[in-house]
Each structure stands twice: as C-alpha cells, then as structure tokens.
C-alpha positions as CSV (number, residue, x, y, z in Angstrom):
1,X,-0.2,0.0,-0.1
2,X,1.3,3.5,-1.2
3,X,0.1,6.3,1.5
4,X,-0.8,9.7,0.0
5,X,-2.1,13.3,1.9
6,X,-3.6,15.7,-0.9
7,X,-4.4,18.7,0.7
8,X,-6.3,21.4,-1.0
9,X,-5.8,25.5,0.2
10,X,-8.9,27.4,-1.0
11,X,-10.3,30.4,-0.7
12,X,-12.9,29.0,1.5
13,X,-11.6,26.1,3.3
14,X,-8.5,23.9,3.7
15,X,-9.4,20.4,2.8
16,X,-6.7,17.2,3.6
17,X,-8.0,13.2,2.6
18,X,-5.9,10.7,3.4
19,X,-5.7,7.5,0.9
20,X,-4.3,4.6,0.3
21,X,-3.0,3.5,-2.9
22,X,-3.3,-0.5,-4.1
23,X,-1.2,-2.4,-6.4
24,X,-4.0,-2.2,-9.2
25,X,-3.6,1.9,-8.7
26,X,-7.2,2.0,-7.2
27,X,-7.4,3.8,-4.0
28,X,-9.4,4.0,-1.0
29,X,-10.3,7.1,1.0
30,X,-8.9,6.2,4.9
31,X,-10.2,9.7,5.9
32,X,-10.9,13.5,5.5
33,X,-10.8,16.7,7.1
34,X,-11.2,20.1,6.5
35,X,-10.9,23.6,8.3
36,X,-12.8,26.7,7.1
37,X,-10.1,29.0,7.2
38,X,-11.6,32.1,5.7
39,X,-8.2,32.6,3.9
40,X,-9.9,34.6,0.9
41,X,-11.6,37.4,3.5
42,X,-10.8,40.8,2.4
43,X,-8.3,39.6,-0.3
44,X,-10.4,40.6,-3.4
45,X,-11.1,43.9,-2.0
46,X,-7.3,44.5,-1.1
47,X,-5.3,41.7,-3.3
48,X,-3.6,40.9,-0.4
49,X,-3.8,38.1,2.0
50,X,-4.6,39.8,5.5
51,X,-2.4,38.6,8.5
52,X,-4.9,37.2,10.4
53,X,-5.9,34.7,7.5
54,X,-2.6,33.9,7.0
55,X,-2.4,32.9,10.8
56,X,-5.6,31.0,10.4
57,X,-4.0,29.3,7.3
58,X,-0.6,28.3,8.7
59,X,-2.2,27.2,12.0
60,X,-4.7,24.9,10.1
61,X,-2.1,23.6,7.4
62,X,0.3,22.6,10.8
63,X,-2.5,20.6,12.4
64,X,-3.5,18.9,9.3
65,X,0.6,18.1,8.4
66,X,0.9,16.6,11.2
67,X,-1.8,14.7,11.5
68,X,-0.9,13.1,8.0
69,X,3.0,12.5,9.2
70,X,1.7,11.1,12.3
71,X,-0.5,8.6,11.1
72,X,2.1,7.7,8.1
73,X,1.4,9.3,5.6
74,X,4.7,11.1,4.5
75,X,3.6,12.0,1.0
76,X,2.3,15.2,0.8
77,X,0.6,16.5,-2.0
78,X,-0.4,20.3,-1.5
79,X,-2.3,22.5,-4.0
80,X,-3.6,26.3,-3.4
81,X,-6.1,28.0,-5.9
82,X,-7.3,31.9,-6.3
83,X,-7.1,33.4,-3.1
84,X,-3.5,32.5,-3.2
85,X,-2.7,33.1,-6.7
86,X,-4.2,36.4,-6.9
87,X,-2.7,37.8,-3.5
88,X,0.3,39.9,-3.5
89,X,1.6,38.7,-0.9
90,X,0.8,34.8,-1.8
91,X,4.6,34.1,-2.2
92,X,5.5,35.0,1.1
93,X,2.6,33.1,2.7
94,X,3.8,29.7,0.6
95,X,7.2,30.4,1.7
96,X,6.4,30.4,5.5
97,X,4.6,27.5,4.6
98,X,7.1,25.5,3.7
99,X,9.7,27.1,5.9
100,X,7.8,26.0,9.3
101,X,5.9,23.2,8.0
102,X,8.0,21.8,5.1
103,X,5.8,21.8,2.7
104,X,6.1,22.5,-0.6
105,X,2.5,23.7,-2.5
106,X,2.0,24.4,-6.1
107,X,-0.3,27.2,-7.3
108,X,-2.5,25.8,-10.0
109,X,-4.2,27.8,-12.7
110,X,-7.7,28.1,-13.3
111,X,-7.7,26.3,-16.2
112,X,-5.3,23.4,-14.6
113,X,-8.2,23.4,-11.6
114,X,-11.0,23.5,-14.0
115,X,-9.3,19.7,-15.7
116,X,-8.9,18.4,-12.1
117,X,-11.9,18.9,-11.1
118,X,-12.9,17.4,-14.2
119,X,-10.9,14.6,-13.4
120,X,-12.6,13.7,-10.3
121,X,-15.8,14.5,-11.1
122,X,-15.6,11.8,-14.1
123,X,-14.0,9.5,-12.0
124,X,-16.9,10.1,-8.9
125,X,-20.3,9.9,-11.6
126,X,-21.4,8.6,-15.0
127,X,-20.8,11.2,-17.6
128,X,-22.5,10.0,-20.9
129,X,-21.1,11.0,-24.5
130,X,-23.6,14.0,-24.9
131,X,-22.2,17.2,-23.5
132,X,-22.6,17.8,-19.6
133,X,-21.8,21.2,-18.0
134,X,-19.9,21.0,-14.5
135,X,-19.6,24.0,-12.2
136,X,-17.6,24.4,-8.8
137,X,-18.6,27.3,-7.0
138,X,-15.5,28.3,-4.6
139,X,-14.6,30.8,-2.4
140,X,-12.7,32.9,-5.3
141,X,-13.4,31.4,-8.7
142,X,-16.0,29.3,-10.4
143,X,-14.5,27.0,-12.8
144,X,-17.1,25.9,-15.5
145,X,-16.2,22.8,-17.4
146,X,-18.2,21.6,-20.9
147,X,-17.2,18.1,-21.1
148,X,-18.2,14.4,-21.8
149,X,-17.1,11.1,-20.4
150,X,-14.0,11.4,-22.8
151,X,-12.7,14.7,-22.9
152,X,-13.2,18.5,-21.8
153,X,-14.4,20.6,-24.5
154,X,-13.6,24.1,-22.5
155,X,-12.8,24.5,-18.9
156,X,-13.4,28.2,-17.8
157,X,-12.2,29.9,-14.6
158,X,-14.5,32.5,-13.9
159,X,-14.1,35.4,-10.8
160,X,-17.2,34.8,-9.1
161,X,-16.3,33.2,-5.9
162,X,-18.9,33.4,-3.1
163,X,-16.3,35.0,-0.7
164,X,-15.4,37.4,-3.9
165,X,-18.4,38.5,-4.6
166,X,-19.8,38.9,-1.1
167,X,-16.5,40.9,-0.5
168,X,-17.1,43.3,-3.7
169,X,-21.0,43.6,-4.2
170,X,-22.7,42.9,-0.9
171,X,-21.6,45.5,1.4
172,X,-24.7,45.7,3.5
173,X,-26.8,42.9,5.0
174,X,-29.3,42.7,4.5
175,X,-28.6,43.5,0.6
176,X,-30.5,46.5,-0.7
177,X,-32.2,46.1,-4.3
178,X,-29.8,47.5,-6.2
179,X,-26.7,45.6,-4.8
180,X,-28.6,41.7,-5.3
181,X,-29.2,43.6,-9.0
182,X,-25.7,44.7,-9.9
183,X,-24.7,41.2,-8.2
184,X,-27.1,39.2,-10.6
185,X,-26.2,41.7,-13.5
186,X,-22.4,40.2,-12.9
187,X,-22.8,36.5,-12.7
188,X,-24.8,37.0,-16.0
189,X,-21.9,38.7,-17.9
190,X,-20.0,36.0,-16.6
191,X,-21.3,33.5,-17.7
192,X,-22.9,35.0,-20.6
193,X,-19.1,35.6,-22.1
194,X,-17.9,31.5,-20.7
195,X,-20.9,29.6,-22.6
196,X,-21.4,32.2,-25.9
197,X,-19.9,29.0,-27.8
198,X,-22.1,26.7,-26.1
199,X,-24.9,29.1,-26.1
200,X,-27.0,26.6,-28.7
201,X,-25.9,23.2,-27.2
202,X,-28.2,21.0,-25.2
203,X,-26.3,19.6,-22.1
204,X,-27.5,16.2,-20.7
205,X,-27.0,17.2,-17.4
206,X,-25.7,20.2,-15.6
207,X,-23.4,19.0,-12.3
208,X,-22.3,21.5,-9.5
209,X,-19.6,20.4,-7.1
210,X,-18.3,22.2,-3.9
211,X,-19.0,23.0,-0.5
212,X,-21.3,25.3,-1.6
213,X,-23.6,23.3,-3.7
214,X,-23.5,20.8,-0.4
215,X,-25.0,23.2,1.3
216,X,-27.6,24.5,-0.8
217,X,-28.6,20.3,-1.3
218,X,-28.6,20.0,2.7
219,X,-31.3,22.6,3.1
220,X,-33.4,21.8,0.4
221,X,-33.8,18.1,1.0
222,X,-34.3,19.0,4.8
223,X,-37.2,21.3,3.4
224,X,-38.2,18.4,0.8
225,X,-37.9,15.4,3.3
226,X,-37.7,16.9,6.7
227,X,-34.6,14.6,6.9
228,X,-30.6,15.3,5.8
229,X,-29.9,14.2,2.5
230,X,-29.0,10.5,2.4
231,X,-26.6,10.6,0.2
232,X,-24.9,13.7,-1.3
233,X,-23.1,12.2,-4.5
234,X,-25.8,11.8,-7.3
235,X,-28.5,13.9,-5.6
236,X,-30.4,16.4,-7.5
237,X,-32.4,19.8,-6.6
238,X,-35.0,21.3,-8.6
239,X,-34.3,25.4,-10.3
240,X,-37.4,26.3,-8.3
241,X,-36.3,24.8,-5.2
242,X,-33.3,26.8,-5.8
243,X,-35.2,29.8,-6.4
244,X,-37.4,29.5,-3.0
245,X,-34.3,29.3,-0.8
246,X,-32.3,32.5,-2.8
247,X,-35.6,34.4,-1.8
248,X,-35.3,33.3,1.5
249,X,-32.0,34.5,1.9
250,X,-32.2,37.8,0.3
251,X,-35.4,38.7,2.6
252,X,-33.5,37.9,6.0
253,X,-30.9,39.3,7.8
254,X,-27.8,37.4,9.6
255,X,-30.1,36.2,12.3
256,X,-33.0,35.2,9.9
257,X,-30.4,33.2,7.6
258,X,-28.8,31.4,10.6
259,X,-32.5,30.4,11.3
260,X,-32.5,28.7,8.2
261,X,-32.7,24.7,9.1
262,X,-29.1,23.0,7.4
263,X,-27.5,26.5,6.9
264,X,-23.8,25.8,7.9
265,X,-23.2,29.0,10.2
266,X,-19.9,29.8,8.2
267,X,-21.4,30.4,5.0
268,X,-23.8,32.9,6.2
269,X,-22.8,35.6,4.3
270,X,-21.6,33.7,1.3
271,X,-24.3,31.3,0.3
272,X,-26.7,34.0,-1.2
273,X,-23.7,34.8,-4.1
274,X,-23.7,30.7,-4.6
275,X,-27.5,30.1,-4.9
276,X,-27.8,32.9,-7.6
277,X,-24.8,31.5,-9.5
278,X,-26.7,28.4,-9.6
279,X,-30.3,30.3,-10.4
280,X,-28.1,31.8,-13.3
281,X,-26.6,28.6,-14.8
282,X,-30.0,27.0,-14.9
283,X,-31.6,30.0,-16.5
284,X,-29.0,30.5,-18.9
285,X,-28.8,27.2,-19.6
286,X,-32.5,26.3,-20.4
287,X,-32.2,23.4,-17.3
288,X,-34.4,22.6,-14.8
289,X,-32.3,19.7,-12.7
290,X,-29.0,20.4,-10.8
291,X,-26.9,17.3,-10.1
292,X,-24.6,17.0,-7.3
293,X,-21.5,15.5,-7.3
294,X,-19.2,14.8,-4.4
295,X,-16.0,14.1,-6.2
296,X,-13.9,17.4,-7.6
297,X,-10.2,18.9,-6.8
298,X,-9.4,17.3,-4.3
299,X,-10.3,13.8,-5.9
300,X,-9.1,15.2,-9.2
301,X,-5.6,15.4,-7.8
302,X,-5.4,11.9,-6.6
303,X,-6.6,10.3,-9.8
304,X,-4.0,12.6,-11.4
305,X,-1.1,11.6,-9.3
306,X,-2.0,7.8,-10.2
307,X,-2.1,8.6,-13.1
308,X,1.3,10.7,-13.7
309,X,3.1,8.1,-11.0
310,X,2.2,4.6,-11.9
311,X,5.8,3.5,-12.0
312,X,6.5,5.3,-9.1
313,X,4.1,3.4,-7.0
314,X,4.0,-0.1,-8.9
315,X,8.2,0.1,-7.7
316,X,7.3,0.8,-4.5
317,X,5.4,-2.0,-3.9
318,X,7.5,-4.1,-6.3
319,X,10.7,-2.9,-4.1
320,X,9.8,-1.7,-1.0
321,X,13.7,-0.6,0.4
322,X,13.3,3.1,-0.8
323,X,17.2,3.7,-1.6
324,X,17.0,0.4,-4.2
325,X,13.9,2.0,-5.3
326,X,15.3,5.2,-6.1
327,X,18.5,3.9,-7.9
328,X,16.1,1.5,-10.0
329,X,14.1,4.2,-11.1
330,X,16.9,6.6,-11.4
331,X,17.9,3.6,-14.2
332,X,14.7,3.6,-15.9
333,X,14.7,7.7,-16.0
334,X,18.2,6.8,-18.1
335,X,16.4,3.9,-20.1
336,X,18.9,1.7,-18.9
337,X,19.0,-1.7,-20.3
338,X,17.1,-3.4,-17.0
339,X,17.3,-6.9,-17.9
340,X,20.9,-6.5,-18.4
341,X,21.6,-4.0,-15.4
342,X,20.1,-6.9,-13.0
343,X,21.9,-9.7,-14.3
344,X,25.3,-8.0,-14.0
345,X,23.9,-7.4,-10.1
346,X,23.0,-11.0,-9.5
347,X,26.5,-11.6,-11.0
348,X,28.3,-9.2,-8.9
349,X,27.1,-10.2,-5.5
350,X,27.5,-13.5,-6.2
351,X,31.2,-13.0,-6.7
352,X,30.9,-10.4,-3.6
353,X,29.5,-13.3,-1.9
354,X,32.1,-16.1,-2.3
355,X,34.9,-13.6,-2.1
356,X,34.0,-12.3,1.5
357,X,37.0,-14.4,2.9
358,X,39.2,-12.5,0.9
359,X,38.2,-8.7,0.7
360,X,36.5,-8.7,3.9
361,X,34.4,-6.2,2.8
362,X,30.6,-6.0,4.5
363,X,27.2,-5.4,3.6
364,X,27.3,-1.6,3.4
365,X,29.5,-2.3,0.4
366,X,27.6,-5.2,-0.7
367,X,25.1,-2.4,-1.4
368,X,26.9,0.2,-3.1
369,X,28.4,-2.5,-5.5
370,X,24.1,-3.5,-6.4
371,X,23.6,0.1,-7.6
372,X,26.8,0.3,-8.7
373,X,25.9,-3.1,-10.6
374,X,22.0,-1.7,-11.6
375,X,23.5,2.0,-13.0
376,X,27.0,1.1,-14.6
377,X,25.0,1.9,-18.0
378,X,23.3,4.9,-17.8
379,X,25.7,6.6,-19.8
380,X,24.3,5.6,-22.6
381,X,21.8,7.6,-22.4
382,X,24.5,10.7,-23.4
383,X,26.4,8.8,-25.6
384,X,28.4,5.2,-26.1
385,X,31.4,6.4,-26.3
386,X,33.2,6.4,-23.0
387,X,30.0,6.2,-21.6
388,X,31.6,4.5,-18.3
389,X,32.4,8.7,-18.0
390,X,28.6,9.5,-18.8
391,X,27.8,6.8,-16.0
392,X,29.8,8.5,-13.8
393,X,28.6,11.7,-14.2
394,X,25.0,11.2,-14.2
395,X,24.8,9.2,-10.8
396,X,26.5,11.9,-9.4
397,X,24.5,14.2,-10.3
398,X,21.1,11.9,-10.7
399,X,19.8,13.0,-7.1
400,X,19.7,9.5,-5.9
401,X,17.7,10.5,-2.7
402,X,18.2,8.2,0.3
403,X,22.0,7.6,-0.2
404,X,24.8,10.0,1.2
405,X,27.1,12.5,-0.6
406,X,29.9,9.9,0.2
407,X,27.8,6.9,-1.1
408,X,26.7,8.7,-4.5
409,X,30.7,9.1,-4.9
410,X,31.8,6.0,-4.3
411,X,28.7,4.4,-6.6
412,X,30.0,6.5,-8.9
413,X,33.3,5.5,-9.1
414,X,32.4,2.3,-8.7
415,X,30.4,2.2,-11.9
416,X,33.1,4.7,-14.0
417,X,35.6,1.7,-13.5
418,X,33.6,-0.9,-15.1
419,X,35.2,-1.2,-18.2
420,X,38.4,0.5,-19.7
421,X,41.2,2.2,-17.5
422,X,41.1,0.5,-14.5
423,X,41.2,3.4,-11.1
424,X,44.3,5.4,-10.7
425,X,45.6,8.1,-8.7
426,X,45.8,10.5,-11.7
427,X,42.0,10.2,-12.0
428,X,40.6,13.3,-10.1
429,X,37.3,11.9,-8.6
430,X,39.3,8.4,-7.5
431,X,42.3,10.5,-5.6
432,X,39.8,12.9,-3.9
433,X,38.2,9.5,-2.0
434,X,40.1,8.4,1.3
435,X,42.3,5.6,1.4
436,X,39.5,3.5,2.7
437,X,37.6,4.6,0.0
438,X,39.6,3.6,-2.9
439,X,40.1,0.4,-1.4
440,X,36.7,-0.1,-1.7
441,X,36.5,0.9,-5.0
442,X,39.1,-0.9,-6.4
443,X,37.6,-4.2,-4.8
444,X,34.0,-3.6,-6.1
445,X,34.9,-2.1,-9.4
446,X,36.9,-5.5,-9.9
447,X,34.5,-7.4,-9.4
448,X,32.2,-5.7,-11.8
449,X,34.7,-5.3,-14.3
450,X,34.4,-9.6,-14.5
451,X,30.6,-9.7,-13.8
452,X,29.6,-7.1,-16.5
453,X,32.3,-8.9,-19.1
454,X,30.2,-12.0,-18.4
455,X,26.8,-10.8,-19.6
456,X,28.4,-9.6,-22.8
457,X,26.1,-10.5,-25.1
458,X,22.6,-9.2,-22.9
459,X,21.7,-12.7,-23.2
460,X,22.3,-13.7,-19.6
461,X,24.5,-16.8,-21.2
462,X,26.2,-17.2,-17.5
463,X,23.5,-18.1,-15.5
464,X,25.4,-18.4,-12.0
465,X,29.1,-18.3,-10.4
466,X,30.5,-21.2,-8.4
467,X,34.1,-20.0,-6.5
468,X,36.9,-22.0,-5.8
469,X,39.2,-20.2,-3.9
470,X,42.8,-21.3,-4.3
471,X,46.3,-20.5,-5.4
472,X,43.9,-20.0,-8.3
473,X,40.5,-18.7,-8.1
474,X,38.2,-20.4,-10.1
475,X,35.1,-19.5,-11.2
476,X,33.0,-22.1,-12.4
477,X,29.7,-20.9,-14.8
478,X,26.5,-22.4,-15.0
479,X,25.9,-21.4,-19.0
480,X,22.4,-21.8,-20.6
481,X,24.5,-21.5,-24.2
482,X,28.2,-20.8,-25.6
483,X,29.6,-18.4,-23.6
484,X,32.8,-17.7,-25.9
485,X,31.8,-13.8,-26.0
486,X,31.4,-13.8,-22.3
487,X,34.5,-15.5,-21.2
488,X,36.5,-13.0,-23.8
489,X,35.1,-9.7,-22.5
490,X,35.4,-11.3,-18.7
491,X,39.1,-12.6,-18.9
492,X,40.3,-8.9,-20.7
493,X,38.6,-7.5,-18.1
494,X,40.3,-9.6,-14.9
495,X,43.3,-7.3,-14.7
496,X,42.1,-5.7,-11.9
497,X,40.4,-8.5,-10.4
498,X,43.7,-10.7,-10.4
499,X,45.7,-7.6,-9.1
500,X,43.3,-6.9,-6.2
501,X,43.1,-10.5,-4.9
502,X,46.6,-11.0,-6.1
503,X,46.8,-14.6,-7.5
504,X,44.9,-15.3,-11.4
505,X,41.6,-15.9,-12.4
506,X,40.4,-19.2,-14.1
507,X,37.1,-20.0,-15.9
508,X,35.7,-22.9,-15.9
509,X,32.5,-23.9,-18.3
510,X,29.3,-25.7,-17.2
511,X,26.6,-26.4,-19.1
512,X,23.1,-26.9,-17.4
513,X,21.5,-27.1,-20.6
514,X,22.9,-28.6,-23.6
515,X,22.0,-27.5,-27.4
C-alpha cells in the first residue's frame, strides 16, 4: 500500500484527504479533514492575504500536516487556488508554509483547476457521451467545464467565487435591491461570456460540486423531506427549489439566515452569491435540474497523481527498500537495459559473497556494489562512446534520494570503472577519495568488471557463478549456451580482479542445458 495525503488550500476552506493506493492503482479514502479558515476574506478588495488569515491558514496546515505524518502519510501533495494565486503576498505565505512546515505548495492556474475538477467528477459519477456542464463554486473562483465522459471541450475559470462576490457586491446586511441587481448582472455577464460558444448546445446534465452546492442541497432536502440528504453524490435539486432558497436568503439579515434549517453558519454571508449563481446557470442553459457530485478538485488531484506516478507507485509495491527503489527508478529514467543491469548485479553479488574471505567487506559495501552494477550503463543515455565516464557524471548529479554524498561518490566511481581504465591516482575523482574509499572502489569495481564481461551478449548466457579459492581463483560458470564471447570479455577485464586478489583467475564452463 502507498499512502498519499492531498491538501487543497482553497479560498474558503483547507481540505485534506488521506488515501491508500493499492497495487492495482485503486485507492481507498482513509479519512477526510476540513477547516474553514476563510483564507480569502478581504483578499479580493485589497489583493492581499490579511495577517490574521495567514495565521489561520498556517495553524490549520500545521495541524493537518502533523496529523498526516503521525498517521504515516509522509507523501503530501498540496495545491493552492485563487486566493493565494491573486494575492500580492501569496508567495510570502507559501514561503512561510514551506519554512515552518516543510510543505511545498503548488499554485495551480484556473485552467488546471478546471481540468482537475473534471478528473475528479469523471471518476465520481457516470458522464455520458453527450455534453455535460460542470460548475464548481469556490470562494474565489468558479470553474465551468463543458465536457463528456471522454474529454473536456472547454474549461474556464470565472472570478465569481462566493467570498469575492460577497466582498465586492454585498456590503450591507441585508443587501439592497441595487446590490442584488448588480450582483446578478455580474454573474450573468460572466456566464454569458463563458458559454458563448456553447449557447446553442443542449446539455445532458448540469453538475455542481463544492461546499456551496452541498450546503444548498442539505437545505433543500430538509425542506423537501424533513431529513438530511441520505447521499450527497448524485442528489438532485430543482430550479424552483433553488429560487425558493434564494428568496429566503435575500429577505433576511444574518440572524434570519442563521435560522434556516441546514444552513452552515460559516456560510451565512457567502451562500447567497453561490445560490444566485446556480439559479442563473440553470436559467441560462434552459435546464431545471442540478445534479450534485461530491468529487472535485481533491479527488482529481488523487487520480491525476496516480496516473502520472504509476511507474513509481508500482516500484514501491515491488521494491519496498527506498534506497534501492530510487536507484532502479533513476536507471529507468535513464532508459537503461534493465534485464542486463539486474543480471550483472546478480553475478557481481555472487562474486562478492563467495570472495568475502579475501576482501572482508560487509553488507554496506555489498549494497554499493549492487547499486553500481544496476547503474553501470546509464551513461548510454548521453553517448555510447566513453559511456562509463558519462555514467559517473549522471550518478553524481542524479539526485539519488536516500544516499549520502559519500555514498553517491563511491557508487559513481565503482560504476565508472566497470570498463576501460582501472582506478588511478591521476583520475581527479578517484584521487579525492580517502584511502579506505579507494580500496573499496578497487575491490568492488574489480568484481563489477568481471560480472559485466560475463554478460557481454546481454542474453544471460552465464546464469550463475561458483567460486573456488586456491592459488588460483576458479570461476565455474553455469552456462545455458556457448559463452565464448562472455569469457573473452571477462578475461579482458580480469587484470584488476587478479591484482586486487593477488592471484590469477581461471574460468571453467558447466552447461546446464546442452544445445
């Protein structure tokens, strides 16, 4: 199981979802958390996040990240939307978050937000092959997406979020008729501009997501049935029901609105713009039914992460050891010959294990040999000629997470000497090593050179090695086919091996399958 925490820093609320991703890339939501911090309060009039809002945001994120890490969710993906995106001090806020919490936050564009919302909705409900319209009403922006099950035809971000509209147009409580008229005009202009190209289209369904849509649905279901909505996803509300809620919100002040059954007190001043938006949307599209989806941006982030990281997630299942996994993933990024790399590593480790009485190295050095063997040919990514030197460069600068700088130096040097010249004092990188490190590089590269030679054809002809130690080191090769090319290559690379172990090497052939 891979664990992922997704954090959505919205204008109104900060959400976190904890998910476990299975080996088949399905995911299970383990928990959800939400803190309505109102990060965007005042942002859209002053274009600045207030100090108090930033403190609320920091406190909420501190609690959420601590909770996630305590539960073992160390991989965190965090995004921020319009409030941070449009604030002159949004960068300062994100810098504070990274410095204080170690959380790197990506600010996404409105277009990307629309795409991710579509991904979330598509995985939360069945969209048909006919065109549908999705609207996600946030605190700062509204994302409007024309789509079907297969693709997005258009995705627009409108500056019509509920906090923005409240701050700019609803300055009195209750609002005046003039304010309401101006607010409706702004919403209609934004929608008409957005849907101009789709004006003659008929939509199979109009879908609403977000907390505003959820709260509106809760109010309507309580009125309709006297009970809470049994399931938010795929619940439907009618245009006439939306109009009735809008009328009640318009007529009352704050206290009257707070008395409305089902109304979230934290939305008492922002629900009206959202309800008005949904009413205008249905009227403009000629629809009478609004379908609710409880999946949106956060779920889109999860599915998008899985889609983009399938190789890495699969590797986590297959290779639990973080250090080894990062080495293998680096090799894959360099398009290495994986079967050859693994076979050379297998042969090199057989030599290491059976010659331990001579070299006296331990498990740590064995691990470095394996990593160098796995990566010895990554230099082909740059150029075939002198690829051993390119291998050194790529490993040195490959950001191999989990390995220390000294370990990277050792692995790079061992891999660099898998062919051509053996380690020499005149080589700058080798000469910079300590005496002990030089000895390790000489021993391990000697083993790697022979192992690589024994897979010269890259057909795993030499399937295994049995070592006998005497005045001569005898390598009995278990072969599946004629190994003449492999033995020739290994003999050419055996000089360092013979020098390190101070005795000659002899190759003996044993055929497991006669041709």
